[in-house]
C-alpha positions in Angstrom: -9.6 26.5 -5.2 -9.6 24.1 -8.1 -5.8 24.0 -8.1 -5.9 23.2 -4.4 -8.3 20.3 -4.9 -6.3 19.0 -7.9 -3.1 19.0 -5.8 -5.0 17.2 -3.0 -6.3 14.5 -5.3 -2.8 13.9 -6.7 -1.2 13.9 -3.2 -3.7 11.5 -1.8 -3.9 9.3 -4.9 -7.7 9.1 -4.7 -8.4 9.1 -8.4 -7.0 7.0 -11.3 -7.5 7.2 -15.0 -10.5 5.1 -16.1 -12.3 5.4 -12.8 -16.1 5.4 -12.9 -17.2 7.7 -10.1 -20.7 7.8 -8.5 -21.2 11.2 -6.7 -23.6 11.4 -3.8 -25.5 14.7 -4.4 -28.1 16.1 -2.0 -28.4 19.4 -3.9 -26.6 21.4 -1.1 -23.5 23.5 -1.6 -20.9 20.8 -0.8 -22.2 18.1 -3.1 -23.3 20.4 -5.9 -19.8 22.0 -6.0 -18.2 18.6 -6.0 -20.4 17.5 -8.9 -19.6 20.7 -10.8 -15.9 20.3 -10.2 -15.7 16.6 -11.2 -17.8 17.2 -14.3 -15.5 20.0 -15.3 -12.3 18.0 -14.8 -13.6 14.5 -15.9 -11.7 14.6 -19.2 -8.5 15.9 -17.5 -8.8 13.0 -15.0 -10.0 10.6 -17.7 -12.9 9.4 -15.6 -16.7 9.1 -16.0 -19.3 10.2 -13.5 -22.8 9.5 -12.4 -25.0 11.0 -9.6 -27.0 9.3 -6.8 -29.7 11.2 -4.8 -31.6 9.8 -1.8 -34.9 11.4 -1.0 -35.2 10.9 2.8 -39.0 11.5 3.0 -38.4 14.1 5.7 -39.3 17.5 4.3 -42.3 17.0 2.0 -42.4 19.3 -1.0 -39.0 20.8 -0.2 -37.4 17.3 -0.5 -39.3 16.7 -3.8 -37.9 20.0 -5.1 -34.3 19.0 -4.1 -34.7 15.8 -6.1 -36.1 17.6 -9.1 -33.3 20.2 -8.9 -30.5 17.6 -8.9 -32.3 15.6 -11.7 -32.6 18.7 -13.9 -29.0 19.6 -13.3 -27.8 16.2 -14.4 -30.1 16.2 -17.5 -28.7 19.5 -18.6 -25.2 18.1 -18.5 -26.1 14.6 -19.7 -24.9 12.9 -16.5 -26.5 9.6 -15.4 -28.9 10.2 -12.5 -30.2 7.6 -10.0 -32.7 8.3 -7.2 -34.5 6.4 -4.4 -37.1 7.5 -1.9 -37.1 6.2 1.6 -39.2 6.9 4.7 -36.4 7.6 7.1 -38.6 8.4 10.2 -40.4 5.1 9.8 -37.2 3.2 9.4 -35.7 4.9 12.5 -38.7 3.8 14.6 -38.7 0.2 13.3 -35.0 -0.2 13.8 -35.0 1.7 17.1 -32.2 4.1 15.9 -31.9 7.8 15.5 -33.1 9.6 12.3 -29.5 10.6 11.7 -28.3 7.0 11.8 -31.2 5.7 9.7 -30.5 8.4 7.1 -26.9 7.6 7.0 -27.4 3.9 6.7 -30.0 4.2 3.9 -27.8 6.7 2.0 -24.7 4.5 2.0 -26.7 1.4 1.2 -28.3 3.2 -1.8 -24.9 4.5 -3.0 -23.3 1.0 -2.7 -26.3 -0.6 -4.5 -26.1 1.8 -7.4 -22.3 1.5 -7.7 -22.5 -2.3 -7.8 -25.3 -2.5 -10.3 -23.9 0.1 -12.7 -20.1 -0.5 -12.6 -18.9 2.4 -10.5 -15.7 1.8 -8.7 -15.6 5.0 -6.6 -18.2 6.9 -4.6 -17.3 10.5 -4.2 -18.7 12.5 -1.2 -18.5 16.2 -0.4 -17.1 16.2 3.1 -14.8 19.1 4.0 -12.6 20.5 6.8 -15.6 21.7 8.9 -17.2 18.3 8.7 -13.9 16.9 9.9 -13.9 19.1 13.0 -17.5 18.4 13.8 -17.0 14.6 13.4 -14.0 14.7 15.7 -15.8 16.6 18.4 -18.9 14.4 18.1 -16.8 11.3 18.6 -14.9 12.8 21.5 -18.2 13.7 23.2 -19.6 10.2 22.7 -16.4 8.5 23.7 -13.6 7.3 21.4 -10.0 6.5 21.0 -7.2 7.5 18.6 -9.0 5.6 15.8 -12.1 7.8 16.3 -10.2 11.1 16.4 -8.2 10.2 13.3 -11.4 11.4 11.6 -12.8 11.1 8.1 -10.3 9.7 5.6 -9.7 11.1 2.1 -10.2 7.5 0.9 -11.7 4.5 2.5 -11.0 1.1 1.0 -10.3 2.9 -2.3 -14.0 3.1 -2.7 -15.3 6.1 -0.8 -13.4 9.2 -1.7 -13.6 12.8 -0.4 -11.8 15.2 -2.8 -13.0 18.3 -0.9 -11.5 17.3 2.5 -8.8 19.9 1.9 -11.3 22.8 1.8 -13.2 24.9 4.3 -16.9 25.4 4.0 -16.5 29.0 3.1 -14.2 28.1 0.2 -16.9 25.8 -1.2 -19.7 28.5 -0.8 -17.5 31.0 -2.6 -16.9 28.5 -5.4 -20.6 28.0 -5.8 -21.2 31.8 -5.9 -18.4 32.3 -8.4 -19.8 29.6 -10.8 -23.4 30.6 -10.2 -24.4 27.3 -8.6 -27.8 27.9 -7.1 -27.5 25.2 -4.5 -30.4 24.0 -2.2 -30.5 24.7 1.5 -31.8 21.9 3.8 -33.9 23.5 6.6 -33.2 20.6 8.9 -29.5 21.7 9.0 -30.7 24.4 11.4 -32.7 22.2 13.7 -30.9 21.4 17.0 -32.7 18.0 17.4 -29.6 16.4 15.8 -26.2 16.0 17.5 -24.2 17.3 14.6 -26.4 20.4 14.2 -25.9 21.2 17.9 -22.2 21.0 17.5 -22.3 23.1 14.3 -24.7 25.8 15.6 -23.8 26.1 19.3 -20.5 24.5 20.2 -18.3 25.3 17.2 -19.1 29.1 17.2 -17.9 29.3 20.8 -14.7 27.5 19.9 -14.1 29.8 17.0 -14.5 32.8 19.2 -11.5 31.5 21.1 -9.5 30.7 18.0 -10.8 31.4 14.5 -8.4 28.8 13.1 -9.7 26.0 15.4 -11.2 24.0 12.6 -7.9 24.1 10.7 -6.1 22.9 13.8 -8.6 20.1 14.4 -8.1 19.0 10.8 -4.3 19.0 11.3 -4.7 17.0 14.5 -6.8 14.3 12.7 -4.0 14.0 10.1 -1.4 13.4 12.8 -3.7 10.9 14.6 -4.3 9.2 11.3 -0.5 8.7 10.7 -0.1 7.2 14.1 -3.2 5.0 13.6 -1.8 3.8 10.2 1.4 2.7 11.8 -0.3 1.1 14.7 -2.8 -0.7 12.5 -0.1 -2.4 10.5 1.5 -3.8 13.7 -1.9 -5.0 15.1 -2.7 -6.6 11.8 0.3 -8.9 12.3 -0.5 -9.6 15.9 -4.2 -10.3 15.2 -3.3 -13.2 12.8 -1.5 -14.9 15.7 -4.1 -14.2 18.4 -7.5 -14.3 16.9 -9.3 -17.2 15.2 -12.8 -18.1 14.2 -14.8 -21.3 14.1 -18.4 -21.2 12.9 -20.1 -18.5 14.9 -17.5 -18.2 17.7 -14.4 -16.0 17.7 -11.5 -17.1 19.9 -8.6 -15.3 21.6 -5.3 -16.8 22.6 -5.0 -15.2 26.0 -1.5 -16.4 26.7 -0.1 -14.6 23.7 -2.4 -11.6 24.3 -0.8 -11.1 27.7 2.6 -10.6 26.1 1.5 -7.4 24.3 1.4 -3.9 25.5 -1.9 -2.6 27.0 -2.6 -0.4 24.0 -2.3 -3.4 21.7 -4.3 -5.6 24.0 -7.2 -3.2 24.0 -7.2 -2.8 20.2 -7.1 -6.6 19.9 -10.2 -6.8 22.1 -12.0 -4.2 19.9 -11.1 -6.3 16.8 -12.2 -9.5 18.6 -15.7 -8.0 18.9 -15.6 -6.6 15.4 -14.5 -10.0 14.0 -17.6 -11.5 15.5 -20.3 -8.8 14.9 -18.9 -7.0 11.9 -19.3 -3.6 13.6 -18.6 -1.8 16.9 -22.0 -0.2 17.1 -22.6 1.0 20.7 -19.3 -0.6 21.9 -17.7 2.2 23.8 -14.3 2.6 25.5 -15.8 1.6 28.9 -16.9 -1.7 27.4 -13.4 -2.4 26.2 -11.8 -1.5 29.5 -14.2 -3.7 31.4 -13.4 -6.6 29.1 -9.7 -5.8 29.4 -9.6 -5.7 33.2 -11.6 -8.9 33.6 -9.4 -10.7 31.1 -6.3 -9.6 33.2 -7.6 -11.3 36.3 -6.9 -14.9 37.3 -10.6 -15.7 37.3 -10.9 -18.5 34.7 -14.6 -18.9 34.2 -16.9 -15.9 33.6 -19.3 -14.4 31.1 -20.3 -10.8 30.4 -22.9 -9.3 28.1 -22.4 -6.4 25.7 -24.9 -4.6 23.5 -26.5 -6.4 20.5 -26.5 -9.8 22.2 -22.7 -10.1 22.3 -21.5 -12.6 24.9 -17.9 -12.6 26.1 -16.8 -15.8 27.9 -13.7 -17.2 29.4 -13.3 -20.9 30.0 -9.9 -21.6 31.5 -7.3 -20.7 28.8 -9.9 -20.0 26.2 -11.6 -16.7 25.6 -14.6 -16.5 23.3 -17.0 -14.1 21.7 -20.4 -15.4 20.6 -24.1 -14.7 20.7 -25.8 -14.7 24.1 -29.0 -16.0 22.5 -27.2 -19.3 21.9 -27.7 -22.0 24.6 -24.3 -21.5 26.3 -25.5 -23.0 29.6 -25.9 -26.6 28.6 -25.4 -28.9 31.6 -22.1 -30.7 31.7 -22.2 -34.4 30.7 -21.4 -36.7 33.6 -18.6 -39.2 32.8 -16.6 -41.0 35.4 -13.0 -39.9 35.7 -10.5 -42.3 34.2 -7.6 -42.8 36.7 -5.0 -42.7 35.3 -5.8 -41.5 31.8 -7.9 -39.0 29.8 -11.6 -38.3 30.0 -13.3 -36.6 27.1 -16.4 -34.7 27.9 -18.4 -33.7 24.8 -20.2 -30.8 26.3 -20.6 -27.3 24.8 -16.9 -26.6 25.7 -15.3 -29.9 24.8 -13.5 -30.4 28.2 -10.7 -32.9 28.6 -9.6 -34.1 32.0 -6.3 -35.8 32.3 -5.4 -37.6 35.6 -2.2 -39.2 36.9 -1.2 -40.8 40.2 2.0 -39.4 41.6 4.2 -40.3 44.5 5.3 -37.9 47.2 8.8 -37.8 45.8 7.5 -36.9 42.3 5.3 -34.3 43.8 8.1 -32.7 45.8 10.4 -32.7 42.8 7.8 -31.0 40.7 7.1 -28.4 43.4 10.8 -27.6 43.7 10.9 -26.6 40.0 7.5 -24.8 39.9 6.9 -23.0 43.2 3.6 -21.6 42.0 2.3 -24.9 40.5 -0.4 -25.2 43.2 -1.8 -21.9 42.0 -2.3 -23.1 38.4 -6.1 -22.7 37.7 -6.2 -25.6 35.2 -4.2 -28.1 37.3 -4.8 -29.4 40.8 -3.3 -32.0 43.2 -5.5 -34.1 45.5 -4.9 -36.6 48.3 -5.9 -39.8 46.5 -6.0 -41.8 49.8 -9.0 -39.7 50.8 -10.9 -40.6 47.7 -12.8 -43.5 46.2 -13.2 -44.6 42.5 -16.5 -42.8 42.0 -15.2 -39.4 40.8 -17.3 -37.7 38.1 -17.3 -34.5 36.2 -20.8 -33.2 36.3 -23.1 -30.2 36.8 -24.4 -29.3 40.3 -26.9 -31.4 42.2 -29.0 -30.8 45.2 -27.0 -31.4 48.4 -23.6 -30.8 46.9 -21.0 -29.4 49.3 -17.3 -28.8 49.7 -14.8 -27.5 52.3 -13.5 -24.1 50.9 -9.8 -23.4 51.5 -9.2 -20.7 54.1 -12.3 -21.3 56.2 -13.4 -24.0 58.6 -16.4 -26.2 58.0 -18.2 -27.1 54.9 -20.4 -25.0 52.5 -23.1 -26.0 50.1 -22.5 -25.4 46.4 -25.8 -23.5 46.3 -24.6 -21.1 49.1 -21.3 -20.7 47.3 -22.9 -19.7 44.0 -25.2 -17.3 45.8 -22.3 -15.7 47.8 -20.3 -15.3 44.6 -23.4 -13.7 42.9 -23.1 -16.2 40.0 -26.1 -15.8 37.7 -28.5 -18.7 38.3 -28.9 -19.2 34.6 -25.1 -19.9 34.4 -24.8 -22.3 37.3 -25.7 -25.5 35.5 -22.9 -24.9 33.0 -20.1 -24.8 35.6 -18.3 -28.1 35.7 -17.8 -29.8 39.1 -15.4 -32.6 39.8 -17.2 -34.5 42.5 -17.1 -37.6 44.7 -20.6 -38.5 45.5 -22.1 -35.3 47.0 -18.7 -33.9 48.0 -17.3 -31.5 45.4 -13.5 -31.7 44.9 -13.2 -28.8 42.5 -15.5 -26.1 41.2 -13.5 -25.8 38.0 -12.6 -22.2 37.4 -13.7 -21.0 40.8 -12.8 -22.9 44.0 -11.1 -26.0 45.4 -11.9 -28.4 48.3 -9.2 -27.8 50.9 -10.0 -31.0 52.8 -8.8 -33.1 49.8 -5.8 -31.1 48.6 -2.4 -32.9 48.5 0.5 -31.6 50.7 4.0 -32.7 51.5 2.7 -35.4 53.8 0.4 -37.0 51.2 1.5 -40.5 50.1 -0.5 -40.9 46.9 -1.3 -37.9 44.9 -3.9 -37.5 42.1 -3.0 -34.9 39.6 -5.9 -33.5 37.5 -5.4 -31.2 34.6 -8.2 -29.5 32.6 -8.0 -28.4 29.0 -10.4 -27.5 26.2 -10.4 -29.5 23.0 
């Protein structure tokens, strides 16, 4: 077994001479065997080691005994020992997360803190092939993609290392027995209240009945998935630099360039867009990404959707943003008069710029002959200027506003339009309207006034283009 692990460490390049390694040790077979192995080979590898143990506050005297056991083991071998006690059940309740998640968070936080304060550049963990299989199944059950099934890595960020990821659990137990390592057994490992335990105790045995080598095959599959993922990640890294940017607490996506990529790349970019904003993808599932993806593919230019943890996704014309929904994103649009011809800057939450120009019928026809779909451009519209007056404003809705929707006869109030479109009333004041008195010419991002549109019989045409500064 030792030869197998040594070969794995060399193949994966997870240790270097001079490393200072902090080992996470619970006292169970996996972590104790890892501690014993690294202590035995520390001079061969030319590394130094230390041990960190987190008391979870879950099992009373049994947990106290675990801590004392690991401390005594380290004292006998003159290995630096660090411990911390935390009330995991209380933390789970306060943070409204599972005990599993609370324990994991506190454990990794403790390991990182000890490493940073004491000069350790590696944290070694005792994960093995069986853990790999359980992790893959757990992620598949919860919903994941290729990244998720690529599983646990032998090294993450050259900081967390897993030298035993080449071993099966039974090999580790045999190693403990051979070296007389009286490891501790955590009784909670047999409680089916936890997802991982249910997989280990109920699901995995049934799978192994079908194929005793299933865990080995799962591990091989994660390696293949990891290779594909590594190649894919390198490509998306390059694309992300071109598509994603950040300003203060808002992350932006260049939708035009995004549309040029393949769907698998587009979806990964959307995952990264959220990660760039929040720093994690906690509770962001595949169905969230696909919902974002399908909405972004549509021609609808103004929308907002909410994701877990106060994440707000927005589109405003050609700009796509991720921000915090607790921010005031529904600020009413300032009401400047449209400069004709010229540019009008609106210093609202979105920084809208309206550019207007008077065109002749000849210019209009010439433009339409080159761009057959120009009239469908959501950020550019053409109006019959002879039907208008000089009092055209960009503003928020007002009582009594109306327009003549294209495709239907008669007029419709803006209030009724918003209700029919099921637009959240909290968002309505933030939708910009181009209006002439109470008649709305353009609900920007939504609808146009058909009565005022230019056609091939219009003499004087007002072209209006909307962009974001």
